[in-house]
C-alpha positions as CSV (number, residue, x, y, z in Angstrom):
1,M,-0.3,13.6,24.6
2,L,-1.8,11.7,22.3
3,M,-4.0,12.9,18.9
4,F,-5.8,11.8,15.7
5,L,-5.6,13.9,12.8
6,F,-8.3,13.5,10.4
7,R,-8.0,13.8,6.6
8,G,-10.9,13.8,4.4
9,A,-11.0,11.9,1.1
10,S,-12.5,14.6,-1.1
11,M,-13.8,16.3,1.4
12,C,-11.7,20.0,2.3
13,M,-14.0,21.5,5.1
14,K,-13.2,24.9,6.2
15,R,-16.1,26.8,5.1
16,H,-17.9,23.7,3.5
17,R,-14.9,20.6,3.3
18,C,-15.5,17.3,4.2
19,P,-12.8,14.6,3.2
20,Y,-10.2,14.6,5.7
21,P,-6.9,12.1,5.9
22,F,-6.9,10.9,9.2
23,V,-3.7,10.5,11.7
24,L,-3.2,9.2,15.1
25,M,-0.4,11.4,16.4
26,S,1.6,12.1,19.4
27,S,2.7,15.6,20.0
28,P,1.5,19.1,21.3
29,Y,-0.5,21.2,18.3
30,N,0.1,24.1,17.0
31,K,-2.4,27.1,16.3
32,S,-2.4,26.3,12.6
33,S,-5.2,25.3,10.0
34,L,-6.8,21.9,9.3
35,R,-7.8,21.4,5.9
36,C,-10.5,19.1,3.8
37,H,-10.8,18.4,0.5
38,L,-14.3,17.7,-1.3
39,P,-15.1,15.8,-3.9
40,L,-16.7,16.8,-7.2
41,R,-19.2,15.7,-9.2
42,A,-19.0,16.0,-13.1
43,I,-22.0,16.6,-15.7
44,N,-22.4,17.6,-19.2
45,Q,-21.2,19.5,-21.3
46,K,-22.8,20.7,-24.4
47,E,-26.6,22.2,-23.5
48,S,-29.3,23.2,-26.4
49,E,-30.5,26.4,-25.8
50,E,-34.1,25.1,-24.9
51,T,-32.5,23.6,-21.9
52,E,-30.4,26.8,-20.7
53,Q,-34.2,28.2,-20.2
54,M,-35.8,25.5,-18.5
55,P,-37.2,26.4,-15.4
56,L,-35.8,25.5,-12.1
57,T,-38.7,23.8,-10.6
58,A,-38.4,19.9,-12.1
59,L,-37.6,18.7,-9.0
60,Q,-38.5,19.9,-5.6
61,I,-36.3,20.2,-2.6
62,R,-37.9,19.5,1.2
63,P,-36.2,22.6,2.9
64,F,-33.5,21.7,6.2
65,T,-32.7,24.0,8.7
66,P,-29.2,23.7,9.4
67,F,-26.5,26.1,8.3
68,P,-22.8,25.2,6.8
69,I,-20.5,24.8,10.2
70,Q,-17.3,26.3,9.2
71,I,-14.1,24.2,9.5
72,S,-10.6,24.9,10.3
73,H,-7.1,23.5,10.1
74,H,-4.4,22.5,12.6
75,T,-1.0,21.0,12.3
76,Y,0.6,18.1,14.6
77,R,3.5,16.2,14.2
78,T,2.4,13.2,13.2
79,I,3.7,10.1,14.7
80,I,1.2,7.4,13.3
81,K,-0.4,7.8,10.1
82,L,-4.0,5.8,9.6
83,S,-5.3,6.3,6.1
84,S,-8.5,7.3,4.1
85,K,-9.6,9.2,1.3
86,T,-9.7,13.0,1.4
87,L,-11.4,15.3,2.9
88,S,-9.0,18.2,3.9
89,K,-6.0,18.6,6.1
90,P,-6.4,16.5,9.4
91,L,-8.9,17.2,12.0
92,Q,-7.2,16.9,15.2
93,I,-8.3,14.5,18.4
94,K,-6.3,15.3,21.4
95,S,-6.0,14.1,25.2
96,K,-6.9,15.9,27.9
97,S,-3.3,16.3,28.6
98,Q,-3.1,18.3,25.8
99,E,-5.1,21.1,26.7
100,T,-3.7,24.2,27.0
101,H,-5.0,27.7,27.7
102,H,-6.4,28.1,24.5
103,D,-8.3,25.3,24.8
104,F,-10.4,27.1,27.7
105,T,-10.7,30.6,25.8
106,P,-14.5,31.2,25.7
107,Q,-15.2,31.1,21.9
108,T,-17.4,28.7,19.1
109,R,-15.8,25.7,19.0
110,T,-15.3,24.9,14.5
111,Q,-14.0,21.5,12.6
112,E,-10.5,23.3,12.9
113,D,-10.6,22.8,16.9
114,G,-9.3,19.3,18.3
115,I,-11.7,16.4,19.2
116,P,-10.9,14.9,22.8
117,I,-9.6,11.3,22.5
118,E,-12.2,10.3,25.0
119,D,-15.0,11.6,22.6
120,V,-13.7,9.4,19.6
121,K,-14.2,5.1,19.0
122,I,-12.9,3.5,16.7
123,I,-15.7,0.7,15.7
124,A,-14.6,-0.6,12.6
125,K,-10.3,-1.0,11.2
126,F,-9.6,-3.5,8.7
127,K,-8.0,-4.3,5.6
128,S,-9.6,-4.4,2.3
129,R,-8.5,-5.5,-1.2
130,H,-8.5,-2.1,-2.2
131,N,-8.4,0.0,1.4
132,Y,-7.5,0.5,4.5
133,I,-11.0,1.0,6.2
134,R,-11.8,2.9,9.5
135,V,-15.2,3.8,10.6
136,L,-15.0,6.3,13.6
137,E,-17.8,7.5,16.4
138,I,-17.5,10.8,17.8
139,S,-19.4,11.2,21.1
140,R,-22.7,13.5,21.1
141,K,-21.3,14.8,24.2
142,A,-18.3,16.4,22.1
143,D,-17.5,20.0,22.2
144,H,-17.6,19.4,18.7
145,P,-19.4,20.4,15.1
146,F,-18.9,16.4,14.2
147,A,-20.4,15.5,17.6
148,G,-22.6,12.7,17.3
149,S,-21.8,11.6,13.9
150,R,-19.8,8.7,12.3
151,L,-16.7,9.1,9.8
152,L,-15.3,6.6,6.8
153,L,-11.7,6.6,6.8
154,L,-9.9,5.3,3.6
155,D,-6.3,5.2,2.1
156,A,-3.2,5.5,4.4
157,P,-3.4,9.5,4.7
158,G,-6.9,8.7,7.1
159,N,-8.9,11.1,4.6
160,I,-13.0,11.1,5.5
161,H,-14.8,9.8,2.5
162,S,-18.4,9.3,4.0
163,I,-20.3,11.2,6.9
164,S,-23.5,10.5,8.9
165,F,-25.5,12.0,11.6
166,L,-27.7,10.3,13.7
167,F,-30.1,13.4,14.0
168,K,-30.1,15.7,10.7
169,S,-29.4,14.7,7.1
170,L,-27.0,17.7,6.3
171,T,-23.4,16.9,6.7
172,N,-21.7,20.8,6.7
173,T,-19.9,19.3,4.1
174,Y,-19.0,19.4,0.4
175,F,-21.7,16.7,-0.3
176,D,-23.9,19.4,0.9
177,V,-22.9,21.4,-2.4
178,F,-23.8,18.0,-4.1
179,A,-27.4,18.4,-3.0
180,A,-27.9,21.4,-4.5
181,L,-27.2,19.7,-8.0
182,P,-30.5,18.4,-9.2
183,P,-32.9,22.0,-9.6
184,I,-30.1,22.8,-12.8
185,I,-30.4,19.5,-14.4
186,P,-33.2,18.0,-16.8
187,P,-35.2,15.1,-15.1
188,G,-33.3,12.0,-15.0
189,P,-31.5,9.4,-13.1
190,I,-28.3,10.8,-11.1
191,A,-24.8,9.0,-11.2
192,I,-22.3,9.1,-8.2
193,L,-18.9,7.9,-9.5
194,G,-17.4,7.1,-5.6
195,F,-20.0,6.1,-3.6
196,G,-18.3,5.5,-0.8
197,A,-21.0,4.6,2.5
198,G,-24.0,6.7,0.6
199,S,-23.3,10.1,1.8
200,A,-24.6,11.7,-1.1
201,A,-27.0,9.2,-2.0
202,R,-28.9,10.4,1.1
203,L,-29.3,13.7,0.6
204,L,-30.4,13.2,-2.8
205,L,-33.1,10.5,-1.8
206,E,-34.2,12.4,1.1
207,L,-34.6,15.8,-0.1
208,Y,-35.6,15.2,-4.1
209,P,-38.8,12.6,-3.8
210,G,-38.6,12.0,-8.0
211,V,-34.6,11.5,-8.0
212,V,-33.3,7.9,-9.0
213,V,-29.4,7.5,-7.9
214,H,-27.3,5.4,-9.2
215,G,-23.8,4.8,-7.6
216,W,-20.5,2.9,-8.3
217,E,-17.9,1.9,-5.3
218,L,-14.7,-0.1,-6.5
219,D,-14.7,-1.7,-3.2
220,S,-16.8,-4.0,-2.2
221,S,-16.1,-3.7,1.7
222,V,-16.8,0.1,1.6
223,I,-20.6,-0.7,0.8
224,D,-20.5,-3.3,3.3
225,V,-19.4,-1.0,6.0
226,G,-22.0,1.3,4.5
227,R,-24.6,-1.1,4.7
228,E,-23.3,-1.5,8.3
229,Y,-22.2,1.7,10.0
230,F,-23.8,4.4,8.2
231,G,-27.3,3.2,7.3
232,L,-27.2,2.1,4.1
233,K,-29.0,-1.1,3.9
234,K,-32.0,0.5,5.7
235,L,-31.7,3.4,2.8
236,E,-31.9,0.6,0.3
237,K,-34.9,-0.8,1.7
238,Q,-36.4,2.8,2.0
239,Y,-35.6,3.6,-2.0
240,P,-35.9,-0.1,-3.2
241,D,-37.0,1.6,-6.7
242,R,-34.8,4.5,-6.4
243,L,-31.3,3.5,-5.0
244,F,-29.4,1.3,-7.2
245,I,-25.7,0.4,-6.2
246,Y,-22.8,-1.2,-8.6
247,V,-19.6,-2.8,-7.5
248,G,-16.7,-1.9,-10.1
249,N,-15.1,0.5,-12.0
250,A,-16.5,3.7,-12.2
251,L,-15.9,5.4,-15.2
252,S,-17.6,2.9,-17.1
253,A,-20.7,4.0,-15.8
254,K,-24.1,4.0,-17.9
255,V,-27.8,3.3,-18.0
256,K,-30.1,3.6,-21.1
257,D,-30.6,7.2,-22.8
258,G,-27.7,8.5,-20.0
259,F,-27.5,10.1,-16.8
260,S,-29.1,13.9,-16.5
261,G,-26.2,14.6,-13.9
262,I,-23.1,12.8,-12.8
263,L,-21.4,13.5,-9.1
264,V,-17.6,12.7,-9.1
265,D,-15.6,11.9,-6.1
266,L,-12.9,9.7,-7.2
267,F,-9.6,9.1,-5.4
268,C,-7.3,6.8,-4.5
269,K,-4.2,7.2,-2.1
270,G,-5.5,10.1,-1.2
271,S,-5.3,11.8,-4.5
272,L,-7.7,12.0,-7.7
273,I,-7.4,9.6,-9.6
274,P,-5.0,10.1,-12.7
275,E,-7.8,9.0,-15.4
276,L,-9.1,12.5,-14.0
277,Q,-6.3,14.1,-15.8
278,D,-7.4,12.8,-18.7
279,P,-9.7,15.0,-21.7
280,N,-10.6,11.8,-23.4
281,T,-12.2,10.7,-19.8
282,W,-14.1,13.6,-19.6
283,E,-15.1,13.2,-23.0
284,K,-16.7,10.0,-22.5
285,L,-18.5,11.3,-19.4
286,R,-19.9,13.9,-21.6
287,K,-21.2,11.5,-24.2
288,S,-23.2,9.5,-20.9
289,L,-25.1,12.6,-20.1
290,R,-28.5,13.6,-21.7
291,K,-29.3,16.6,-23.1
292,G,-28.9,19.3,-20.6
293,G,-27.2,17.0,-17.8
294,R,-24.0,18.7,-15.7
295,I,-21.5,17.0,-14.0
296,M,-20.2,18.4,-10.6
297,V,-16.4,17.3,-9.4
298,N,-14.8,17.2,-6.2
299,V,-11.7,18.1,-7.8
300,G,-9.3,18.7,-4.4
301,G,-6.4,21.2,-4.1
302,S,-4.1,22.0,-1.9
303,C,-5.4,20.6,1.2
304,V,-5.0,17.6,-0.4
305,E,-2.3,14.6,0.8
306,A,-1.5,11.9,-1.3
307,E,0.3,8.9,-0.1
308,D,2.5,9.8,-3.2
309,K,4.3,12.9,-2.6
310,R,5.1,13.6,-6.2
311,R,1.0,13.8,-6.6
312,D,0.6,17.5,-5.3
313,G,-3.0,18.2,-4.5
314,K,-3.0,21.3,-6.2
315,V,-1.1,20.5,-9.6
316,V,-3.3,17.2,-9.7
317,M,-6.4,19.9,-8.9
318,E,-4.8,22.1,-11.9
319,D,-4.3,19.3,-14.4
320,T,-7.9,17.9,-13.8
321,L,-9.8,21.1,-15.0
322,K,-7.1,21.9,-17.8
323,A,-8.8,18.4,-19.1
324,M,-12.0,19.1,-18.2
325,H,-11.7,22.9,-19.8
326,Q,-10.4,21.1,-23.0
327,V,-13.4,19.2,-22.9
328,F,-16.8,21.9,-22.1
329,G,-14.7,24.8,-22.5
330,D,-16.4,27.9,-20.8
331,R,-19.0,26.5,-19.8
332,L,-17.2,25.2,-16.5
333,F,-17.0,26.8,-13.2
334,V,-15.3,26.3,-9.9
335,L,-16.3,26.6,-6.1
336,N,-13.6,27.3,-3.5
337,L,-14.8,25.6,-0.4
338,G,-12.9,27.8,1.8
339,N,-11.4,31.5,1.8
340,R,-7.8,30.8,0.9
341,K,-6.6,29.8,-2.3
342,D,-5.3,26.4,-1.5
343,D,-8.8,25.1,-0.1
344,S,-10.8,22.4,-1.9
345,S,-12.4,22.9,-4.7
346,L,-15.5,21.7,-6.6
347,A,-16.3,21.7,-10.5
348,L,-19.7,22.6,-12.5
349,T,-20.1,21.4,-15.7
350,G,-22.3,23.7,-18.2
351,K,-23.9,26.7,-18.8
352,L,-24.4,28.8,-15.6
353,P,-28.5,28.9,-14.4
354,D,-30.0,32.0,-13.1
355,L,-28.8,32.4,-9.8
356,D,-32.1,33.8,-8.3
357,A,-34.3,31.2,-9.3
358,W,-31.6,28.3,-8.5
359,K,-31.6,30.0,-5.0
360,K,-35.2,29.8,-4.8
361,V,-35.7,26.3,-4.8
362,L,-33.0,25.3,-2.8
363,P,-33.5,25.5,1.3
364,R,-31.3,28.2,2.6
365,S,-28.8,26.3,4.4
366,L,-27.9,25.4,0.8
367,S,-28.9,28.2,-1.3
368,C,-25.6,29.9,0.1
369,Y,-23.5,28.0,-1.8
370,V,-24.9,29.1,-5.2
371,D,-23.2,32.4,-5.5
372,M,-19.9,30.8,-4.6
373,W,-19.1,29.4,-8.4
374,R,-17.1,31.6,-10.5
375,P,-16.1,31.0,-13.9
376,L,-12.6,29.1,-14.2
377,S,-10.0,31.1,-14.8
378,L,-6.5,29.3,-16.0
């Protein structure tokens, strides 16, 4: 038996988790669960009373119809591990010889279910200066929610850092949660720290005609892969005045007059980067925001599997939230992407907006996330 296991870099997908590590395995699987942890984006803290009362119609959204897809988890005995960023726990791919009577039980498949190995194609695999990069293509015929998609895997754990589908824009991952940010921030540019192959940027540009995106990615090879396999080159040509990509340290990102919003999805070797556990980092990002701006962050969780076993996903997430709390105080909210405490989470800064007004300006497929935000409890 031969199977693949995916873990996503900043995505834990049960209900909407995305980055997951990718692992190649050759043993029977258990009916346990897969997790993926999602990236979170950061934004400003201090908002004036005026901006807090601002209407949520500053930006318009073109409605989409897709609904969130649930992602489950399965554990396998790993034989060979392939690295990538962090989505959640591995997503499994199995050969026909691995099928059991469970596979023939009539039921709706979820992202927790294994993908037949014959439906998975590796179209690129190489090592860059910063990453072990793999691009996978899932057959459109696969009986799986990821059918017809391409996945970008980074780092040794094999986490998924980007995902794109041929015939739809929404990804059913935490990238869609990021796409709900523009209506609750003032007009102005949005920064994506941890650009990947451009999954979040694509949604923002297509959903919000007025949004300008500035993305930072440390690894130029990741940008090259995005242009070659994820349609990033076409996106740049389509939005030459709205999409700007920079190769370099994302924590040095800045533009004149500041950002209206910041999306933070920064992972390295399968873990949130250490700088995010430092309050000084969040103070610096807060100062790079415009008045009324916000930060949304993929903070991961227990589902994140780092190369360094000492970097426990839950501990790193908690330390990151504590560091953010020192800067943003009670204006900090958390969204858990699954039904369990150890699922991946996102964080949002600023005063919680009027939820009903927020939902009204979002397509139904995104409005489901609005009621999932909860005040941070330490």
